[in-house]
C-alpha positions in Angstrom: 127.1 65.3 99.1 123.4 65.9 98.9 121.7 67.8 96.0 118.4 69.5 96.7 116.0 71.3 94.3 114.7 74.5 96.1 111.6 76.3 95.1 110.9 79.8 96.5 107.5 81.3 96.8 106.1 84.8 97.6 108.6 87.3 99.1 111.3 84.6 99.2 111.1 84.5 95.4 111.2 88.3 95.2 114.3 88.5 97.6 116.2 85.8 95.9 115.3 86.9 92.4 114.9 83.4 91.2 112.2 80.7 91.7 114.2 77.6 91.7 117.8 76.6 92.9 119.8 73.7 92.8 121.5 73.6 96.3 124.4 71.2 97.4 124.9 70.2 101.2 128.1 68.4 102.1 126.7 67.3 105.3 126.4 63.4 105.5 122.8 63.4 107.0 121.4 66.9 106.6 118.0 68.2 108.1 115.8 71.0 107.1 117.4 73.0 109.9 120.9 72.3 108.4 119.8 73.5 104.9 118.3 76.6 106.3 121.4 77.3 108.3 123.6 76.9 105.0 121.1 79.2 103.1 121.4 81.9 105.7 125.2 81.6 105.2 125.1 82.0 101.5 121.9 84.3 101.4 122.3 86.6 104.5 119.3 88.7 103.5 117.1 85.6 103.9 118.0 85.1 107.6 115.0 87.0 109.0 112.5 85.5 106.5 113.5 81.9 107.0 112.5 82.2 110.7 108.9 82.1 109.8 109.0 79.8 106.6 107.2 76.5 106.4 108.9 73.7 104.4 107.6 71.0 102.3 109.7 68.0 101.1 108.3 66.3 97.9 104.9 68.0 98.5 104.7 67.1 102.3 104.9 69.6 104.9 107.7 68.8 107.2 109.4 69.8 110.6 112.9 71.3 110.8 114.3 67.8 112.0 113.1 66.2 108.8 116.1 64.4 107.1 116.9 65.3 103.5 118.0 63.0 100.7 119.7 63.9 97.5 117.1 64.8 94.7 114.4 66.0 97.3 112.2 68.8 96.1 112.1 71.5 98.9 109.6 74.2 98.8 110.1 77.3 101.1 106.7 78.6 101.9 106.6 82.1 103.5 103.6 83.1 105.6 100.6 84.5 103.5 98.4 87.3 104.6 95.5 88.9 102.9 92.0 90.0 103.4 
């Protein structure tokens, strides 16, 4: 069992109604992609938004294939626009 500490930013924070979440995965060797799929299953309203999200694990930007370990801090970073 892998326990992750998720932090949501921008529209994801608004969509979730919370900034942080402790999220547990039962997969023996999960990746960011696995985590994203589980999030979509638990929170279907996030499905469209997660397509364009960047992920940081322990303050380092990572790819979807990045392996996760229990205790990792995972930031979900939506695209930002402005002008």
